C-alpha positions as CSV (number, residue, x, y, z in Angstrom):
1,M,68.1,-12.0,-122.8
2,K,70.5,-10.9,-120.0
3,F,70.2,-14.2,-118.3
4,V,70.9,-16.2,-121.5
5,Q,73.8,-14.0,-122.3
6,K,75.3,-14.0,-118.8
7,N,74.7,-17.6,-117.8
8,I,74.6,-19.6,-121.0
9,F,76.6,-17.8,-123.6
10,S,79.4,-16.7,-121.3
11,R,79.8,-20.2,-119.7
12,F,79.2,-22.6,-122.5
13,G,79.6,-20.5,-125.6
14,C,77.0,-19.7,-128.2
15,P,74.7,-22.7,-128.9
16,R,73.4,-23.5,-132.3
17,V,69.9,-24.2,-131.1
18,I,67.7,-23.3,-128.2
19,I,64.7,-25.5,-127.4
20,S,62.0,-23.9,-125.4
21,D,58.4,-24.5,-124.5
22,G,57.1,-21.6,-126.4
23,G,56.8,-19.2,-123.5
24,T,56.3,-15.5,-124.2
25,H,59.7,-14.6,-123.0
26,F,61.2,-16.8,-125.7
27,T,59.0,-15.5,-128.5
28,N,59.1,-11.8,-128.2
29,K,60.7,-9.7,-131.0
30,H,63.7,-8.6,-128.9
31,F,64.7,-12.1,-128.1
32,R,64.2,-13.2,-131.7
33,K,66.6,-10.3,-132.8
34,F,69.1,-11.4,-130.1
35,L,69.1,-15.0,-131.4
36,K,69.3,-13.9,-135.0
37,K,72.3,-11.6,-134.2
38,N,74.1,-14.6,-132.6
39,R,73.0,-17.0,-135.3
40,V,71.1,-19.3,-132.9
41,H,68.0,-21.2,-134.1
42,H,65.0,-21.3,-131.9
43,R,63.0,-24.5,-131.7
44,V,59.7,-24.9,-129.9
45,A,59.1,-28.2,-128.2
46,I,55.6,-29.7,-128.6
47,L,53.7,-29.5,-125.3
48,Y,53.0,-32.8,-123.5
49,H,55.8,-34.5,-125.4
50,P,58.3,-35.5,-122.7
51,Q,60.5,-37.5,-125.1
52,I,62.1,-34.1,-126.1
53,N,63.7,-34.0,-122.6
54,G,65.4,-37.3,-121.9
55,Q,66.0,-36.5,-118.2
56,A,62.3,-35.7,-117.7
57,E,61.4,-39.0,-119.3
58,V,63.7,-40.9,-116.9
59,V,62.3,-39.0,-113.8
60,N,58.7,-39.6,-114.9
61,R,59.3,-43.3,-115.4
62,E,60.9,-43.6,-111.9
63,I,58.0,-41.7,-110.3
64,Q,55.5,-44.0,-112.0
65,R,57.4,-47.1,-110.8
66,I,57.4,-45.8,-107.2
67,L,53.7,-44.9,-107.3
68,R,52.8,-48.4,-108.6
69,K,54.4,-49.9,-105.5
70,I,52.8,-47.4,-103.0
71,V,49.3,-46.9,-104.3
72,R,46.7,-49.7,-104.1
73,Q,45.0,-50.9,-107.2
74,D,41.7,-49.2,-106.4
75,R,43.6,-45.9,-105.7
76,K,41.6,-45.2,-102.5
77,D,44.7,-44.5,-100.4
């Protein structure tokens, strides 16, 4: 909570929605109260669904492209 308040809220203002991966630090009752007090909705991203994070999707596509050029078809290297 301190990190979110110090680094997110103070720099960028209070967001309307926070999207997380469902980790325990985002789902405890103190954090829920903190979000409710600041009128922030908490959304949980579906695991193994990289489309939620556009930048991760771009990076994954680039890594896949590089690996296709480097690794042989039989994948023994």
